[in-house]
VEXDREN-2710 file (C-alpha; in Angstrom, 1 decimal):
% VEXDREN-2710
k/r/px/py/pz
1/UNK/0.1/0.0/-0.3
2/UNK/1.6/3.8/-0.9
3/UNK/2.0/5.5/2.2
4/UNK/1.8/9.3/2.2
5/UNK/0.7/9.9/-1.0
6/UNK/-1.4/12.8/-0.1
7/UNK/-4.9/13.7/-1.5
8/UNK/-3.1/16.9/-3.4
9/UNK/-1.4/15.2/-5.5
10/UNK/-4.2/13.0/-6.9
11/UNK/-5.8/16.0/-7.7
12/UNK/-3.4/17.4/-9.9
13/UNK/-3.4/14.5/-12.7
14/UNK/-2.3/15.7/-16.0
15/UNK/-1.7/19.0/-15.3
16/UNK/1.2/18.2/-13.6
17/UNK/4.0/17.4/-15.9
18/UNK/3.3/21.6/-17.3
19/UNK/3.6/21.9/-13.4
20/UNK/3.5/25.4/-12.7
21/UNK/0.7/26.0/-14.9
22/UNK/-1.8/28.2/-12.7
23/UNK/-5.5/28.7/-11.9
24/UNK/-7.1/31.8/-10.0
25/UNK/-10.5/32.3/-8.7
26/UNK/-12.6/33.5/-10.8
27/UNK/-13.4/37.4/-11.5
28/UNK/-16.7/38.6/-10.2
29/UNK/-18.6/40.2/-12.8
30/UNK/-18.9/43.7/-13.2
31/UNK/-15.3/44.9/-13.7
32/UNK/-14.1/47.0/-16.0
33/UNK/-10.8/44.9/-16.9
34/UNK/-11.2/41.1/-17.0
35/UNK/-8.6/38.8/-17.7
36/UNK/-9.4/36.1/-20.0
37/UNK/-6.4/33.7/-18.0
38/UNK/-6.1/29.9/-19.5
39/UNK/-4.5/27.4/-17.4
40/UNK/-4.9/23.1/-17.7
41/UNK/-3.9/23.5/-14.2
42/UNK/-7.1/21.7/-11.8
43/UNK/-8.0/22.5/-8.2
44/UNK/-6.2/20.8/-5.2
45/UNK/-2.6/22.9/-5.9
46/UNK/-0.3/25.2/-4.3
47/UNK/-0.7/27.2/-7.1
48/UNK/-3.8/27.2/-6.3
49/UNK/-3.7/28.8/-2.9
50/UNK/-0.9/31.2/-4.2
51/UNK/-2.6/32.7/-7.1
52/UNK/-5.9/33.0/-5.5
53/UNK/-3.6/35.3/-3.1
54/UNK/-2.5/36.7/-6.1
55/UNK/-6.0/37.2/-7.9
56/UNK/-7.1/38.5/-4.3
57/UNK/-4.7/41.2/-3.9
58/UNK/-5.2/42.4/-7.2
59/UNK/-9.0/43.1/-7.3
60/UNK/-8.4/44.4/-3.6
61/UNK/-6.1/47.0/-4.6
62/UNK/-7.8/48.1/-7.9
63/UNK/-10.8/48.7/-6.1
64/UNK/-13.0/46.0/-7.8
65/UNK/-11.8/47.4/-11.3
66/UNK/-9.6/44.3/-12.6
67/UNK/-9.5/40.6/-12.1
68/UNK/-9.3/37.5/-13.7
69/UNK/-11.8/35.1/-16.1
70/UNK/-10.4/31.5/-15.4
71/UNK/-10.6/28.7/-18.1
72/UNK/-9.1/26.0/-16.5
73/UNK/-8.0/22.3/-16.7
74/UNK/-7.3/22.8/-20.3
75/UNK/-10.4/23.6/-21.8
76/UNK/-8.8/26.1/-24.1
77/UNK/-6.4/23.8/-25.3
78/UNK/-2.5/22.5/-25.1
79/UNK/0.0/25.9/-24.5
80/UNK/0.0/25.8/-29.0
81/UNK/-4.0/25.7/-29.1
82/UNK/-3.7/28.9/-25.9
83/UNK/-1.0/30.6/-28.1
84/UNK/-3.1/30.9/-31.0
85/UNK/-6.3/32.6/-29.2
86/UNK/-4.0/34.6/-27.2
87/UNK/-2.9/36.1/-30.7
88/UNK/-6.4/36.6/-31.7
89/UNK/-7.6/37.9/-28.8
90/UNK/-9.7/35.4/-27.5
91/UNK/-6.9/34.7/-24.6
92/UNK/-5.3/37.5/-23.0
93/UNK/-2.9/35.9/-20.3
94/UNK/-1.5/32.7/-19.7
95/UNK/0.8/30.0/-17.7
96/UNK/3.0/28.6/-20.3
97/UNK/5.8/25.9/-20.0
98/UNK/9.8/26.3/-21.7
99/UNK/7.9/24.2/-24.7
100/UNK/5.3/27.2/-25.0
101/UNK/7.3/29.7/-24.1
102/UNK/9.9/28.6/-26.7
103/UNK/7.0/28.6/-29.7
104/UNK/7.2/32.5/-29.0
105/UNK/10.6/32.8/-28.3
106/UNK/12.6/30.5/-28.5
107/UNK/16.2/31.4/-27.5
108/UNK/14.3/31.4/-23.8
109/UNK/15.2/27.8/-23.8
110/UNK/18.4/28.1/-22.9
111/UNK/17.2/28.2/-19.2
112/UNK/15.9/24.9/-19.8
113/UNK/19.4/23.7/-21.1
114/UNK/20.6/20.3/-19.9
115/UNK/23.4/19.8/-17.1
116/UNK/24.0/23.3/-16.3
117/UNK/22.8/24.4/-13.4
118/UNK/23.7/22.5/-10.7
119/UNK/21.5/24.9/-7.4
120/UNK/18.8/26.5/-7.4
121/UNK/21.2/29.5/-6.6
122/UNK/22.0/29.4/-10.0
123/UNK/18.6/29.9/-11.5
124/UNK/17.6/32.7/-9.6
125/UNK/20.8/34.4/-10.6
126/UNK/20.5/33.9/-13.9
127/UNK/16.9/34.6/-14.0
128/UNK/17.5/38.1/-12.2
129/UNK/20.7/39.1/-14.2
130/UNK/18.6/38.1/-17.7
131/UNK/15.2/39.3/-16.6
132/UNK/15.2/42.3/-18.7
133/UNK/16.6/41.1/-22.0
134/UNK/14.0/38.5/-22.0
135/UNK/11.5/40.6/-21.2
136/UNK/12.3/42.8/-23.7
137/UNK/12.5/40.3/-26.6
138/UNK/9.1/39.1/-25.7
139/UNK/7.7/42.6/-26.0
140/UNK/9.1/42.7/-29.5
141/UNK/6.8/39.4/-30.1
142/UNK/4.1/41.1/-28.6
143/UNK/4.0/39.7/-24.9
144/UNK/4.8/40.7/-21.5
145/UNK/6.3/38.9/-19.5
146/UNK/4.8/38.7/-15.6
147/UNK/7.2/36.9/-13.7
148/UNK/8.6/33.4/-14.3
149/UNK/7.5/30.0/-12.1
150/UNK/8.9/26.7/-12.4
151/UNK/8.5/23.2/-12.3
152/UNK/12.3/22.7/-10.6
153/UNK/14.8/20.1/-11.7
154/UNK/13.4/17.3/-13.6
155/UNK/15.4/13.9/-12.8
156/UNK/15.4/10.5/-14.4
157/UNK/12.8/8.1/-13.2
158/UNK/13.8/4.8/-14.5
159/UNK/13.5/0.3/-14.0
160/UNK/17.2/0.1/-14.3
161/UNK/19.5/2.4/-11.7
162/UNK/21.3/5.0/-13.6
163/UNK/25.2/4.7/-12.6
164/UNK/26.8/6.2/-15.6
165/UNK/25.9/7.3/-19.3
166/UNK/26.2/3.6/-20.5
167/UNK/23.3/2.6/-18.2
168/UNK/21.4/5.6/-19.6
169/UNK/22.1/4.3/-23.0
170/UNK/20.1/0.9/-22.7
171/UNK/17.2/2.4/-21.5
172/UNK/13.5/3.0/-23.0
173/UNK/13.1/6.5/-22.1
174/UNK/10.5/8.9/-23.2
175/UNK/10.6/11.9/-25.0
176/UNK/8.3/14.9/-25.0
177/UNK/7.0/14.6/-28.3
178/UNK/7.4/18.0/-30.5
179/UNK/10.4/19.4/-27.9
180/UNK/13.5/20.1/-29.9
181/UNK/15.7/20.7/-26.7
182/UNK/14.7/17.1/-25.6
183/UNK/16.1/16.3/-29.6
184/UNK/19.0/17.9/-28.6
185/UNK/19.6/16.2/-25.3
186/UNK/19.3/12.7/-26.2
187/UNK/21.3/13.2/-29.4
188/UNK/24.4/14.4/-27.3
189/UNK/23.5/11.1/-25.0
190/UNK/24.1/8.6/-27.9
191/UNK/20.0/7.8/-27.1
192/UNK/17.3/7.3/-29.1
193/UNK/14.2/8.1/-27.4
194/UNK/10.3/7.0/-27.9
195/UNK/8.7/10.5/-28.4
196/UNK/5.2/10.3/-26.6
197/UNK/2.4/13.0/-25.5
198/UNK/2.3/13.7/-22.3
199/UNK/-1.1/11.5/-21.9
200/UNK/0.1/8.3/-23.6
201/UNK/3.3/8.3/-20.8
202/UNK/2.0/6.4/-18.0
203/UNK/0.0/3.9/-20.1
204/UNK/3.3/3.3/-22.1
205/UNK/5.2/2.9/-18.7
206/UNK/2.0/-0.2/-18.0
207/UNK/2.9/-2.1/-21.0
208/UNK/6.7/-1.6/-21.3
209/UNK/7.1/0.7/-24.7
210/UNK/9.0/3.0/-22.2
211/UNK/10.7/1.9/-18.8
212/UNK/12.1/5.8/-18.2
213/UNK/11.2/9.1/-17.8
214/UNK/12.1/12.7/-16.9
215/UNK/10.1/14.8/-14.2
216/UNK/10.4/16.7/-11.3
217/UNK/9.8/14.3/-8.0
218/UNK/6.3/16.2/-7.1
219/UNK/5.1/15.4/-11.5
220/UNK/6.2/11.7/-10.7
221/UNK/3.7/11.4/-8.0
222/UNK/1.0/13.9/-9.6
223/UNK/1.3/11.5/-12.8
224/UNK/1.4/8.2/-11.2
225/UNK/4.5/7.3/-13.0
226/UNK/6.5/7.0/-9.7
227/UNK/4.2/3.6/-9.4
228/UNK/6.2/1.9/-12.9
229/UNK/9.2/2.6/-12.0
230/UNK/11.8/1.7/-9.3
231/UNK/14.8/4.4/-9.5
232/UNK/15.1/8.0/-9.2
233/UNK/18.6/9.3/-10.4
234/UNK/20.1/12.2/-7.4
235/UNK/21.8/13.9/-10.8
236/UNK/19.3/16.9/-11.9
237/UNK/18.9/16.7/-15.6
238/UNK/18.1/20.1/-16.3
239/UNK/15.8/23.1/-14.0
240/UNK/12.4/23.0/-15.8
241/UNK/11.6/26.6/-16.8
242/UNK/8.0/28.6/-16.7
243/UNK/6.8/31.8/-17.1
244/UNK/3.2/34.1/-17.3
245/UNK/2.2/36.0/-19.9
246/UNK/0.2/38.4/-21.3
247/UNK/-0.4/39.8/-24.7
248/UNK/1.1/43.3/-25.2
249/UNK/-2.1/44.6/-26.6
250/UNK/-4.2/43.8/-23.8
251/UNK/-1.7/45.0/-21.3
252/UNK/-1.0/48.1/-22.5
253/UNK/-4.7/48.9/-22.9
254/UNK/-4.9/49.1/-18.8
255/UNK/-4.1/52.3/-17.3
256/UNK/-0.7/52.7/-16.0
257/UNK/-1.8/52.6/-12.2
258/UNK/-3.3/48.9/-13.0
259/UNK/-0.4/48.0/-15.0
260/UNK/2.0/48.9/-12.2
261/UNK/-0.3/46.8/-9.5
262/UNK/-0.5/43.4/-12.2
263/UNK/3.4/43.1/-12.6
264/UNK/4.2/44.3/-9.1
265/UNK/1.7/41.6/-7.8
266/UNK/2.5/38.7/-10.2
267/UNK/6.2/38.8/-9.4
268/UNK/5.5/38.4/-6.0
269/UNK/3.0/36.0/-5.9
270/UNK/4.8/34.2/-8.4
271/UNK/8.1/34.5/-6.6
272/UNK/6.7/32.9/-3.6
273/UNK/4.9/30.3/-6.0
274/UNK/8.5/28.4/-7.5
275/UNK/9.7/28.6/-3.8
276/UNK/6.8/26.6/-2.4
277/UNK/7.0/24.7/-5.5
278/UNK/10.6/23.9/-4.5
279/UNK/9.5/22.6/-1.2
280/UNK/6.4/20.3/-2.6
281/UNK/9.3/18.9/-4.6
282/UNK/11.7/18.7/-1.9
283/UNK/9.0/17.0/0.3
284/UNK/8.1/14.5/-2.5
285/UNK/11.5/13.1/-2.6
286/UNK/10.7/11.5/0.9
287/UNK/7.0/10.5/-0.1
288/UNK/8.8/8.9/-2.9
289/UNK/11.7/6.9/-0.9
290/UNK/8.7/6.1/1.5
291/UNK/7.1/4.1/-1.6
292/UNK/10.2/2.3/-1.7
293/UNK/12.0/4.2/-4.5
294/UNK/15.5/3.9/-4.4
295/UNK/17.4/6.8/-5.3
296/UNK/20.6/6.4/-7.3
297/UNK/23.5/8.6/-5.8
298/UNK/25.1/11.1/-7.6
299/UNK/27.9/9.5/-9.4
300/UNK/31.8/10.2/-8.8
301/UNK/33.1/13.3/-10.2
302/UNK/34.9/11.4/-13.2
303/UNK/31.3/10.0/-14.2
304/UNK/29.6/14.0/-14.0
305/UNK/32.5/15.2/-16.2
306/UNK/30.9/12.6/-19.0
307/UNK/27.0/14.0/-17.9
308/UNK/28.4/17.7/-18.0
309/UNK/29.9/16.7/-21.5
310/UNK/26.9/15.9/-22.7
311/UNK/25.0/19.2/-21.7
312/UNK/27.9/21.2/-23.4
313/UNK/27.5/19.1/-26.7
314/UNK/23.5/19.9/-26.9
315/UNK/24.1/23.0/-26.2
316/UNK/26.4/23.5/-28.8
317/UNK/24.1/21.9/-31.1
318/UNK/21.9/24.7/-30.7
319/UNK/23.7/27.5/-31.3
320/UNK/22.5/29.4/-34.3
321/UNK/19.4/27.1/-34.4
322/UNK/17.3/28.3/-30.6
323/UNK/20.0/31.0/-29.7
324/UNK/22.9/33.3/-30.5
325/UNK/26.5/32.1/-29.5
326/UNK/26.4/35.6/-27.5
327/UNK/23.4/34.7/-25.4
328/UNK/24.9/31.3/-24.8
329/UNK/28.1/33.0/-23.5
330/UNK/25.9/35.7/-21.5
331/UNK/24.8/33.0/-19.7
332/UNK/27.5/30.8/-19.2
333/UNK/29.4/34.1/-17.8
334/UNK/26.9/34.6/-15.7
335/UNK/26.8/30.8/-14.0
336/UNK/31.0/31.1/-13.6
337/UNK/29.8/34.4/-12.3
338/UNK/27.7/33.1/-9.6
339/UNK/29.9/30.0/-8.8
340/UNK/33.0/32.7/-8.3
341/UNK/31.4/34.5/-5.5
342/UNK/30.9/31.1/-3.3
343/UNK/31.6/27.6/-2.1
344/UNK/29.6/25.5/-4.1
345/UNK/26.7/23.7/-2.1
346/UNK/24.6/21.1/-4.0
347/UNK/21.1/22.3/-3.6
348/UNK/19.0/20.1/-6.4
349/UNK/16.1/20.0/-4.2
350/UNK/16.1/23.0/-1.4
351/UNK/13.8/25.4/-0.6
352/UNK/13.3/28.1/0.7
353/UNK/9.9/29.4/3.4
END
């Protein structure tokens, strides 16, 4: 019998693979500025609580002038569907994963590169340093970046332990269908993955079509994928990034004071949401252990050097295709700058209250 798989996880279902995508309380009718917000996220999540607080704050501080109307649970379609509806004005605002953001601004996927971030301190430092650059680039594409969000570090989950590169090559591993970054990763690994939509992963684990996946600890429980695997690799593959975007057309139509309120409130609440997501991931690791998942420890430095080499090959293969050399060099510079300022402390599952 499963131990401590607490109730909110069971209600996350398919949306957890998208991780951070958001849900708000519906706006009360009669508001002058009703922001139509699309999300695949369901009830019963940490995000629900935090983002209801966000919605409540902007309603209160705007004197009831601004609020959200939510199209939750994926009723507006997948990220590509939502993006199309935003471009024709049917939807104003939405939460996106890196995959969805990449449809708008491919270069932002530099934040999802494999084997590049080693702890959340690095992630936070890079987001702060590069926020204005990405915000300006999104505006050029017709979108305003309200704030970052994340699924957190994703790990390999498998039916065989991963101690080396060779172990990965012998797995029947899933790949998120249509994700060019995942294609680059598995090419660098020398692996032929099995591309599937998210909704087909659990059944494919059950039938043995695949025997390995990559996902956050929280997501592994939410999606119930952990019930079909035995091991989780302690080494993080990548930090799964995301954001909330609103169309520039709608944002520019807001009075200036409401623009400022929306941005400031979004950044505050989404920052808190990131920290709570990290907490949930940390708690999920303990729950996974209690339910029999074995954590494969970080391998020796010589093996880790091979994985870091995979990350380097993957990111080099994407230069000129997904992002520029200049952007990659800028990101690498900031990472080294951060590392030079402190003693590195492994923190791939840490969190702040």
